[in-house]
C-alpha positions as CSV (number, residue, x, y, z in Angstrom):
1,M,-27.2,24.3,40.8
2,K,-24.0,23.3,39.8
3,E,-24.3,25.2,36.6
4,K,-25.4,28.4,38.2
5,K,-22.4,28.3,40.4
6,V,-19.8,27.8,37.3
7,L,-21.4,30.4,35.4
8,N,-21.5,33.2,38.5
9,Y,-17.7,31.9,38.9
10,I,-16.9,32.7,35.2
11,K,-18.9,36.0,34.9
12,N,-16.2,36.9,38.0
13,V,-13.5,35.8,36.2
14,L,-14.5,37.5,33.2
15,E,-14.6,40.9,35.1
16,N,-11.3,40.5,36.4
17,L,-9.4,39.2,33.7
18,P,-5.5,39.7,33.7
19,A,-5.1,41.7,30.4
20,D,-2.3,39.5,28.8
21,W,-4.7,36.8,28.9
22,L,-6.6,38.5,25.8
23,K,-2.8,39.8,24.4
24,L,0.0,37.4,24.9
25,T,0.4,34.4,22.4
26,T,2.8,33.0,25.4
27,H,1.3,33.1,29.0
28,R,4.1,33.1,32.5
29,L,6.8,31.2,31.1
30,D,8.4,31.9,34.1
31,I,5.9,29.2,35.8
32,Y,6.5,26.5,33.1
33,N,6.8,22.6,34.1
34,E,7.0,20.9,30.7
35,E,5.9,17.6,32.2
36,L,3.0,19.2,33.6
37,A,2.4,21.7,31.0
38,K,-1.3,20.1,30.1
39,T,-2.7,20.0,33.5
40,H,-0.7,22.5,35.7
41,F,-3.1,25.3,34.7
42,L,-6.9,23.6,34.8
43,Q,-5.9,22.0,38.7
44,Q,-4.7,25.6,40.0
45,F,-7.8,27.1,38.8
46,N,-10.4,24.5,39.6
47,N,-8.8,25.1,43.2
48,L,-9.3,29.0,42.6
49,Y,-13.2,28.0,41.5
50,N,-13.3,25.8,45.1
51,D,-12.4,28.4,47.2
52,N,-14.3,31.1,44.9
53,N,-11.2,32.7,44.4
54,F,-11.6,35.2,41.2
55,E,-9.0,38.0,42.2
56,T,-6.9,39.3,39.4
57,S,-3.5,38.9,41.2
58,A,-4.7,35.2,41.7
59,L,-5.6,34.5,38.4
60,K,-2.5,36.1,37.3
61,D,-0.3,34.0,39.2
62,L,-1.7,30.5,37.7
63,P,1.2,28.9,35.6
64,T,2.0,28.0,32.0
65,A,-1.4,26.5,30.3
66,F,-0.2,24.0,28.0
67,D,3.0,24.9,26.1
68,Y,1.9,27.4,23.6
69,I,-1.1,29.2,22.1
70,R,-1.7,27.1,19.2
71,L,-2.1,24.1,21.2
72,G,-4.2,26.0,24.3
73,H,-4.1,29.2,26.5
74,P,-5.6,30.7,29.5
75,L,-8.8,31.2,28.0
76,S,-9.1,28.4,25.3
77,S,-8.5,26.5,28.6
78,V,-11.1,28.1,30.9
79,L,-13.7,27.6,28.0
80,E,-12.7,24.1,27.5
81,W,-13.8,23.7,31.6
82,T,-16.7,25.7,31.8
83,I,-18.2,23.7,29.1
84,A,-17.1,20.4,30.9
85,N,-18.5,21.2,34.0
86,L,-21.8,22.3,32.2
87,N,-21.6,18.6,30.4
88,D,-20.4,16.6,33.3
89,L,-17.0,16.3,31.1
90,K,-14.1,15.8,32.3
91,P,-12.0,19.1,31.2
92,E,-9.3,17.2,28.6
93,N,-12.7,16.2,26.6
94,V,-13.7,18.9,25.8
95,I,-11.0,20.8,22.8
96,S,-11.9,24.1,21.4
97,F,-10.5,24.9,17.8
98,S,-10.3,28.3,15.8
99,S,-11.1,25.8,12.7
100,R,-14.4,24.7,11.7
101,T,-13.4,21.4,10.1
102,I,-10.2,20.2,11.6
103,P,-11.6,18.5,14.5
104,V,-13.7,15.9,11.8
105,L,-10.2,15.4,10.6
106,A,-8.9,14.9,13.9
107,I,-10.6,12.0,14.0
108,L,-11.0,10.6,10.7
109,R,-7.1,10.8,11.0
110,K,-7.0,8.4,14.1
111,N,-9.5,6.4,12.5
112,L,-7.3,5.9,9.2
113,F,-4.9,4.0,11.4
114,E,-7.3,2.1,13.7
115,N,-9.1,1.0,10.8
116,K,-12.3,2.0,11.8
117,F,-15.3,3.1,10.1
118,T,-16.4,6.9,10.5
119,Q,-20.3,8.2,9.9
120,I,-20.7,12.2,10.1
121,V,-24.0,12.8,11.2
122,Y,-25.9,15.9,10.7
123,T,-29.0,18.1,10.3
124,G,-29.8,20.7,7.8
125,E,-27.0,21.1,5.4
126,L,-23.2,20.2,5.8
127,P,-21.4,23.7,6.0
128,Q,-20.2,24.8,2.3
129,Y,-16.7,24.6,3.4
130,F,-16.7,21.0,4.5
131,D,-15.2,19.5,1.4
132,A,-16.3,16.0,1.8
133,E,-14.8,14.6,-2.2
134,A,-11.2,16.2,-1.7
135,I,-11.3,15.1,2.3
136,K,-11.8,11.3,0.6
137,T,-9.7,11.9,-2.4
138,V,-6.3,14.3,-1.4
139,Y,-6.3,13.7,2.5
140,G,-6.9,9.8,2.2
141,Y,-9.8,9.8,5.1
142,H,-13.0,7.3,5.0
143,F,-16.5,8.2,6.3
144,E,-19.9,8.3,5.5
145,L,-22.3,11.1,5.7
146,K,-26.0,10.9,6.9
147,K,-28.1,13.7,7.4
148,I,-31.3,13.2,9.6
149,N,-33.9,15.3,11.4
150,S,-32.8,14.8,15.0
151,K,-30.1,13.7,17.2
152,K,-32.9,11.6,18.7
153,N,-32.7,9.5,15.2
154,I,-29.1,8.6,15.2
155,S,-29.2,4.7,14.6
156,E,-26.3,2.3,16.1
157,F,-22.9,2.2,14.1
158,D,-19.8,-0.5,14.1
159,G,-17.2,2.6,14.5
160,S,-17.5,6.3,15.4
161,T,-20.2,8.5,15.1
162,V,-19.6,12.0,14.7
163,F,-22.1,14.6,15.1
164,I,-21.9,18.2,13.8
165,S,-24.1,21.1,15.3
166,E,-24.3,24.3,13.5
167,Q,-26.8,25.3,16.8
168,D,-23.7,26.5,18.9
169,E,-25.3,23.4,21.4
170,S,-22.0,23.1,23.3
171,D,-23.1,24.7,26.7
172,S,-26.0,21.7,26.7
173,A,-24.9,19.3,24.4
174,D,-27.5,16.8,25.9
175,L,-25.0,13.6,24.5
176,N,-27.0,11.2,23.1
177,P,-25.1,7.9,23.8
178,K,-24.6,7.2,20.5
179,I,-22.4,9.8,19.8
180,D,-18.9,9.5,20.1
181,F,-18.1,13.0,19.1
182,F,-19.9,16.1,19.1
183,V,-18.9,19.1,17.0
184,S,-20.5,22.0,18.2
185,I,-19.7,24.8,15.3
186,Q,-19.2,28.2,17.0
187,K,-20.5,30.7,14.3
188,H,-17.3,33.2,14.0
189,L,-15.4,31.8,16.7
190,G,-14.4,28.5,15.8
191,S,-15.8,25.4,17.2
192,V,-16.1,23.2,20.4
193,L,-15.1,19.4,20.3
194,L,-16.8,17.5,23.2
195,V,-15.6,13.8,23.4
196,N,-18.2,11.5,24.6
197,G,-17.8,8.6,27.1
198,E,-14.8,6.5,28.3
199,R,-14.1,4.6,25.7
200,N,-13.3,7.5,23.4
201,E,-10.4,8.7,25.8
202,D,-7.6,7.4,24.1
203,Y,-8.5,10.1,20.8
204,I,-8.0,12.9,23.2
205,S,-4.3,13.1,23.0
206,E,-3.8,12.7,19.3
207,I,-6.7,15.3,18.8
208,Q,-4.8,18.0,20.9
209,H,-1.4,17.2,18.5
210,V,-3.7,17.5,15.6
211,R,-4.6,20.7,17.1
212,R,-0.9,21.7,18.0
213,R,0.2,20.8,14.3
214,E,-2.3,21.4,11.5
215,T,-4.5,24.5,13.2
216,I,-4.5,26.6,16.8
217,A,-6.9,26.5,19.9
218,M,-9.8,28.9,19.6
219,T,-8.1,32.6,19.5
220,P,-7.9,34.1,23.3
221,A,-10.2,37.1,21.8
222,D,-12.7,34.7,20.2
223,C,-12.5,32.2,23.9
224,F,-13.5,35.7,25.7
225,S,-16.5,36.1,23.4
226,A,-17.4,32.4,23.6
227,L,-17.2,32.9,27.5
228,Q,-19.3,36.3,27.7
229,Q,-21.8,34.7,25.9
230,L,-22.2,31.5,27.8
231,A,-22.2,33.8,30.9
232,G,-24.8,35.6,29.4
233,N,-23.5,39.3,29.0
234,S,-23.6,40.9,26.0
235,T,-20.9,40.5,23.6
236,S,-19.4,43.2,21.1
237,H,-18.6,41.5,17.6
238,H,-15.3,42.4,16.0
239,D,-16.4,45.4,13.6
240,N,-16.7,44.0,10.3
241,S,-16.2,48.0,8.8
242,N,-12.7,48.0,8.7
243,V,-12.5,44.3,8.2
244,E,-11.7,44.8,4.2
245,V,-9.8,47.9,4.6
246,N,-7.5,45.9,7.0
247,K,-7.0,42.9,4.6
248,T,-6.1,45.3,1.7
249,N,-3.7,47.1,4.1
250,V,-2.1,43.5,5.1
251,L,-2.1,42.6,1.1
252,D,-0.1,45.3,0.0
253,S,2.0,45.6,2.7
254,I,3.1,41.8,2.0
255,K,3.2,42.9,-2.1
256,T,5.5,45.9,-1.0
257,I,8.1,43.6,1.7
258,T,8.2,40.6,-0.6
259,S,7.9,42.1,-4.2
260,T,5.7,39.5,-5.4
261,K,2.6,40.7,-7.4
262,A,-0.2,37.7,-6.7
263,E,-2.1,38.1,-4.0
264,A,-0.8,36.5,-0.5
265,L,-3.0,34.4,1.5
266,L,-3.2,34.9,5.3
267,A,-3.7,32.0,8.0
268,S,-4.3,31.1,11.3
269,S,-0.5,30.1,12.3
270,G,2.5,29.6,9.6
271,L,1.7,25.9,10.6
272,S,-1.7,26.1,9.2
273,M,-0.2,28.1,6.3
274,Q,2.4,25.1,5.7
275,Y,-0.5,22.8,5.8
276,A,-2.9,24.2,3.5
277,I,0.7,24.1,0.9
278,M,1.4,20.4,1.4
279,M,-2.2,19.9,1.0
280,G,-2.3,22.0,-2.1
281,L,0.4,20.7,-3.5
282,I,-0.8,16.9,-3.3
283,D,-3.6,18.0,-4.4
284,E,-1.9,19.4,-8.0
285,A,0.3,16.6,-7.8
286,L,-2.6,13.7,-7.8
287,E,-4.5,16.1,-10.6
288,N,-1.7,16.7,-12.8
289,H,1.2,13.5,-11.8
290,K,-1.5,10.9,-11.9
291,G,-0.2,7.7,-10.4
292,K,3.1,9.1,-9.7
293,N,4.8,9.0,-6.1
294,I,5.2,12.6,-4.2
295,K,8.3,13.3,-2.1
296,L,8.1,15.9,0.7
297,V,12.3,16.7,1.0
298,V,12.3,17.9,4.2
299,P,15.5,18.6,6.6
300,P,15.5,16.1,9.9
301,N,16.6,18.4,12.4
302,C,14.4,21.6,11.1
303,Y,11.9,23.1,13.1
304,G,10.1,20.5,14.6
305,G,6.5,21.7,13.5
306,T,7.7,21.4,10.2
307,N,9.2,18.6,10.6
308,D,6.4,16.6,12.4
309,Q,3.7,18.0,9.9
310,A,5.0,16.9,6.7
311,R,6.0,13.5,8.3
312,R,2.4,13.1,10.0
313,V,0.8,14.0,6.1
314,A,3.4,11.2,4.8
315,D,1.7,8.9,7.3
316,C,-1.8,9.1,5.5
317,I,-1.0,9.0,1.9
318,D,0.0,5.8,0.5
319,N,2.0,7.5,-2.2
320,V,3.5,10.6,-0.2
321,E,6.7,9.7,1.1
322,I,9.2,11.8,3.3
323,V,13.4,12.5,2.0
324,D,15.5,13.6,4.0
325,L,17.5,16.9,3.6
326,L,20.7,17.2,5.0
327,V,21.3,20.7,5.5
328,D,23.4,21.8,8.8
329,G,26.9,21.5,10.1
330,D,28.9,19.5,7.6
331,N,26.1,19.3,5.4
332,D,25.9,21.6,2.2
333,M,22.1,22.4,1.3
334,V,23.2,23.0,-2.1
335,Q,25.3,19.5,-2.6
336,S,22.1,17.7,-0.7
337,I,19.4,19.4,-2.9
338,D,20.9,18.3,-6.0
339,T,21.6,14.9,-4.8
340,V,18.2,14.4,-3.5
341,L,16.7,15.8,-6.9
342,G,18.8,13.4,-9.0
343,Q,17.1,10.6,-7.0
344,I,13.8,11.4,-7.1
345,A,13.9,12.3,-11.0
346,A,15.3,8.8,-11.6
347,E,12.1,7.6,-9.8
348,D,10.5,9.7,-12.2
349,A,8.5,11.2,-8.7
350,V,7.2,14.9,-7.8
351,P,9.8,16.9,-5.9
352,Y,8.4,19.5,-2.9
353,I,11.1,20.6,-1.2
354,I,10.5,22.4,2.8
355,A,13.5,24.5,3.5
356,E,14.3,27.5,5.8
357,I,16.9,30.0,5.2
358,P,18.6,30.9,7.2
359,T,18.4,27.1,9.0
360,N,17.2,26.8,12.4
361,P,18.8,26.6,14.9
362,R,22.1,27.0,13.1
363,V,21.6,30.3,11.1
364,E,23.1,29.0,8.2
365,V,22.0,30.6,4.7
366,P,23.7,28.4,1.5
367,D,25.0,29.9,-1.7
368,L,22.0,31.2,-3.2
369,E,23.2,31.3,-6.9
370,N,24.4,27.5,-6.1
371,L,21.1,26.8,-4.7
372,R,19.1,28.3,-7.8
373,D,21.0,26.2,-10.2
374,A,20.1,23.4,-8.1
375,L,16.9,23.8,-8.3
376,S,16.8,24.8,-12.1
377,K,18.5,22.1,-13.3
378,E,16.9,20.1,-16.2
379,R,17.2,16.1,-14.8
380,K,16.1,13.2,-16.5
381,T,14.0,10.2,-15.5
382,A,15.4,6.5,-15.8
383,T,13.5,6.2,-19.3
384,G,15.3,9.5,-20.4
385,E,12.3,11.7,-20.2
386,V,12.2,15.4,-18.5
387,A,11.8,14.9,-14.6
388,I,9.1,16.6,-12.9
389,D,10.8,20.0,-11.8
390,P,10.7,20.8,-8.0
391,V,8.7,23.4,-5.8
392,F,10.6,24.9,-3.4
393,I,8.9,25.6,-0.4
394,L,10.8,28.3,1.7
395,D,10.3,29.1,5.5
396,Q,11.8,32.8,5.6
397,T,10.5,33.0,9.5
398,F,13.7,34.5,10.7
399,C,14.3,36.8,7.3
400,P,10.9,37.6,6.3
401,N,12.3,40.9,4.8
402,V,14.8,39.4,2.1
403,Q,12.7,39.9,-1.4
404,F,13.7,35.9,-2.6
405,L,10.4,36.3,-4.9
406,G,10.6,39.3,-7.1
407,D,11.3,39.7,-10.5
408,H,14.9,39.9,-9.7
409,G,15.2,37.9,-6.5
410,I,17.2,35.3,-6.7
411,L,14.6,32.8,-7.0
412,S,12.5,34.1,-9.4
413,T,13.1,31.5,-11.9
414,I,12.2,28.5,-9.9
415,R,8.5,27.7,-8.7
416,T,9.1,29.2,-5.4
417,I,6.1,29.4,-2.1
418,S,7.1,31.1,0.2
419,Y,5.7,31.6,3.8
420,V,6.3,33.0,7.4
421,S,4.6,32.6,10.5
422,G,3.2,35.8,12.1
423,S,3.6,35.0,15.6
424,K,7.2,36.2,15.2
425,F,8.2,39.7,13.3
426,P,5.0,40.2,11.3
427,S,3.4,40.7,14.4
428,G,5.6,41.4,16.5
429,G,4.5,38.5,18.9
430,K,1.0,39.7,19.0
431,C,-0.9,36.9,17.1
432,T,-0.1,33.8,15.3
433,A,-1.4,34.6,12.0
434,G,0.8,33.7,9.1
435,Y,1.1,34.4,5.1
436,C,2.3,33.0,2.5
437,V,3.2,34.1,-1.3
438,A,4.4,32.6,-4.6
439,N,6.6,34.0,-7.1
440,E,5.1,34.2,-10.9
441,K,6.0,30.4,-11.6
442,A,4.6,29.4,-9.1
443,E,1.4,31.4,-8.9
444,A,-0.8,29.2,-10.5
445,L,-0.4,26.9,-7.0
446,L,-2.2,29.2,-5.1
447,D,-5.4,28.0,-6.3
448,K,-5.1,24.6,-4.6
449,I,-3.3,26.2,-1.1
450,E,-6.3,28.5,-0.9
451,K,-8.6,25.5,-1.8
452,H,-7.2,23.5,1.4
453,L,-6.4,26.5,3.8
454,K,-10.2,27.1,3.3
455,L,-11.5,23.5,3.5
456,C,-9.7,23.3,6.8
457,D,-11.1,26.5,8.0
458,N,-7.3,27.8,8.9
459,Q,-7.8,31.7,7.5
460,A,-6.6,34.1,9.5
461,T,-9.5,35.6,11.7
462,D,-10.7,39.3,11.4
463,L,-8.6,40.2,14.1
464,Q,-5.3,38.8,13.7
465,V,-5.5,40.4,10.3
466,E,-6.5,44.3,12.0
467,I,-2.9,43.3,14.2
468,L,-0.9,42.2,11.3
469,A,-2.3,45.6,9.6
470,K,-1.3,47.5,12.0
471,Q,2.4,45.8,12.7
472,L,3.6,44.9,8.9
473,P,4.2,48.4,8.2
474,S,7.1,48.8,10.9
475,M,8.4,45.2,10.2
476,N,11.4,46.0,8.1
477,Q,12.9,48.4,10.2
478,R,12.0,46.1,13.6
479,I,14.3,43.7,11.7
480,K,17.0,46.2,11.4
481,D,17.0,47.7,14.7
482,A,17.0,44.1,16.5
483,Y,19.9,43.0,14.2
484,I,21.5,45.9,15.0
485,N,21.6,44.5,19.4
486,T,22.2,41.1,18.1
487,R,25.1,41.7,16.5
488,E,26.0,43.9,19.5
489,F,25.5,41.0,21.5
490,V,27.3,38.4,19.4
491,N,30.3,40.6,19.3
492,F,30.5,41.0,23.0
493,I,30.1,37.0,23.6
494,R,32.9,36.7,21.4
495,Q,35.1,39.0,23.1
496,T,33.9,37.7,26.6
497,L,34.0,33.9,25.7
498,P,35.8,33.0,22.7
499,E,36.1,29.7,23.0
500,A,32.4,29.5,22.7
501,K,30.9,28.5,19.0
502,I,28.3,31.0,17.6
503,N,26.0,30.5,14.6
504,F,25.6,33.5,13.3
505,V,25.2,35.3,9.9
506,S,28.4,36.8,8.8
507,E,28.7,40.5,8.3
508,E,29.3,39.8,4.3
509,L,25.8,38.3,4.2
510,A,24.2,40.9,6.8
511,Q,25.0,43.6,3.8
512,Q,23.0,41.2,1.2
513,G,19.8,41.4,3.7
514,F,19.9,38.9,5.8
515,T,20.1,40.4,9.0
516,P,18.0,37.7,12.1
517,S,18.3,38.4,15.0
518,V,18.8,34.9,16.3
519,F,22.0,33.2,17.0
520,S,22.7,29.6,18.5
521,L,25.4,29.5,21.0
522,D,27.4,26.4,21.5
523,L,29.2,27.0,25.3
524,P,32.8,25.5,25.8
525,T,32.6,22.0,27.6
526,K,34.6,19.9,29.3
527,G,35.4,16.4,30.1
528,T,37.1,13.2,29.2
529,T,34.5,11.4,26.9
530,A,31.9,12.6,24.8
531,E,29.4,12.0,26.8
532,E,30.8,13.8,29.8
533,R,31.3,16.4,27.6
534,E,27.8,16.3,26.4
535,A,26.4,16.4,29.7
536,Y,28.6,19.4,31.0
537,K,27.6,21.6,27.9
538,R,24.2,20.8,28.4
539,A,24.0,21.4,32.3
540,L,26.1,24.8,31.2
541,N,23.6,25.9,28.6
542,L,20.5,25.5,31.7
543,Q,22.9,27.6,33.7
544,L,23.5,30.7,31.7
545,I,19.5,30.5,30.9
546,D,18.7,30.6,34.1
547,M,20.9,33.1,35.2
548,M,19.6,35.5,32.6
549,I,16.0,35.2,33.4
550,G,16.4,35.0,36.9
551,E,18.6,38.6,36.6
552,I,16.5,40.0,33.9
553,P,13.0,39.0,34.4
554,N,11.0,41.6,33.2
555,E,12.9,41.1,29.6
556,S,14.6,37.8,29.7
557,K,11.9,34.7,29.1
558,Y,12.4,30.9,28.1
559,C,10.7,30.8,25.2
560,V,10.9,29.6,21.2
561,S,9.5,32.5,19.8
562,Y,11.6,35.5,17.8
563,G,10.5,38.8,16.7
564,Q,8.9,40.0,19.7
565,L,8.8,43.9,20.2
566,K,10.6,43.3,23.6
567,G,13.2,41.4,25.8
568,C,15.1,38.3,25.0
569,Y,13.9,35.4,24.1
570,W,16.0,31.8,25.2
571,T,15.5,28.1,24.0
572,I,17.2,24.6,23.9
573,P,15.8,23.6,20.5
574,A,16.5,20.0,21.1
575,T,13.5,20.4,24.2
576,S,11.3,22.7,22.5
577,T,10.8,23.8,18.6
578,Q,12.6,19.8,18.2
579,G,10.5,18.0,20.2
580,T,9.5,15.6,17.9
581,T,13.0,15.4,16.2
582,K,14.7,12.0,16.0
583,E,17.0,12.4,19.0
584,A,20.2,11.8,16.7
585,D,19.1,14.8,15.0
586,K,18.8,17.0,17.9
587,D,20.5,20.1,18.8
588,Y,21.5,20.7,22.6
589,I,22.3,24.2,22.1
590,A,21.6,27.5,23.2
591,R,19.0,29.5,20.7
592,V,19.0,33.4,21.6
593,S,16.8,35.9,19.7
594,L,16.6,39.7,20.9
595,S,14.2,42.2,19.8
596,P,14.6,46.1,19.0
597,D,13.5,47.1,22.3
598,L,15.6,45.6,25.3
599,D,18.4,46.6,28.2
600,L,21.6,45.0,26.3
601,E,23.8,46.7,28.9
602,R,21.7,44.8,31.2
603,H,22.5,41.3,29.5
604,K,25.7,42.1,28.7
605,K,26.5,42.4,32.6
606,V,24.7,39.1,33.4
607,F,26.5,37.5,30.8
608,L,29.8,38.5,32.3
609,D,28.9,37.3,35.7
610,F,27.7,34.3,34.1
611,V,31.7,33.7,32.1
612,E,33.6,34.8,36.0
613,Q,32.1,31.7,37.5
614,I,32.6,28.9,35.1
């Protein structure tokens, strides 16, 4: 009876679905309570279910589901709620993934720190992408594999039992009490993980964090297909006839934009791409520099996902360590790199440097010739041998149009991998897919990176590639137009509130091609103590953002995003992108990003009203 009621309700929800649920990478940012971000949506959705209310207007009024599409969105939440109800589980015990491998890796990661054994049980054959040897030797995870004829044949085990099913049994998993984690592989869509029993509920938040940092939730379109299947509706599979054409067009566009020759790699998100880069390079170091320590050099205040992910990788692997790279404010990136590389050379370790240019959130660009010289300088170990040269991993999300890696690019002579978050300018905010490219010096590294992109099943979906194929050709023009708006707004703020400190590229840097459409704003403050001044500034930040969003709700949004097709986005990095950064390294400033299409005069008017109030 309950199953029929649930599925009938879902059928009606699918017929009345708000269009934005399928199209947006961020949902209802105007109804966002960070403390309730993981629960608020489903609590209210459940109320609608109890009232049998599936009106589009009611669904549209539901608050944000999770905090970003990587971690979850309305349709992934509804899918998880549906599967939970069909299996008498709590909704939080069901977690969907775009990847078919990562749910297993998430459990293995938790058990690594718990010193707990894991057995992975399966029928038939293991999925081809599940590279057990690499998962043990590169990721450092411990487990045993066991093939069985049926779920009924699972034996008692002192540890966690993970059952992998390729039969898409998520609607009626028939959970054997000996199964701790049930991974249902959804062909072409991803996977769904069912956490069985209260004894395993302390895994949930850590599994969700893996989904947030190393992969993404099942995409809106794929969740929609999965829900259609559950509801018994016919599903229209993605048209595969154009997949290769779209991919070719995307790869050609990226070659043109970046002036690189090797084919780019396409991932489900920027962080999925970064994870493949890091694990691929660690694999390369283990193979070619046996016994040497690996140093991941990362700015401590860079984008929280980058920072957190690098530290999480280092936590798992004995010979991988984090080295802080000080890049912002009074610190010079070039000087910091030179110092750090000297220290790593003395230890005869393997240096991998991750850095953003321009930096986030201070939007600073180092002296590029000095950067090239520092990276290419030959260094010696403590015993006088030539040290291992670094690989520079460049996050150029803020300026994906700058050709760092071409034959005449400033970084052409250093082994360099560049990557971009696709949820920004490449897709205009329409999907999360990211990509990476290499210069000729680093081309050989792409094979290892691709190996781990496939192992983690983190490649871009067909629909993501289709979106990129449509959006990439206009990217450089959108970057140019958004920069013009941003420069005009920055100049207006400087005239209107000259006491404010603005971090933005100089006109000179813009002429060199650095035309970001994001700036950070340090508002003037007052008070007799440092604490009073900081508190006043933080309150003023929020006052400005609330005023902008309140006065221009159709264009101004409270969001970490950037590169959207329309509107203006505001955030405080310390409470959003730097969420896992050490408190002392956080920036309590406002970060603003403008699009090529917005009512700039209206934004100027509201800012002027704000200035008159303070």
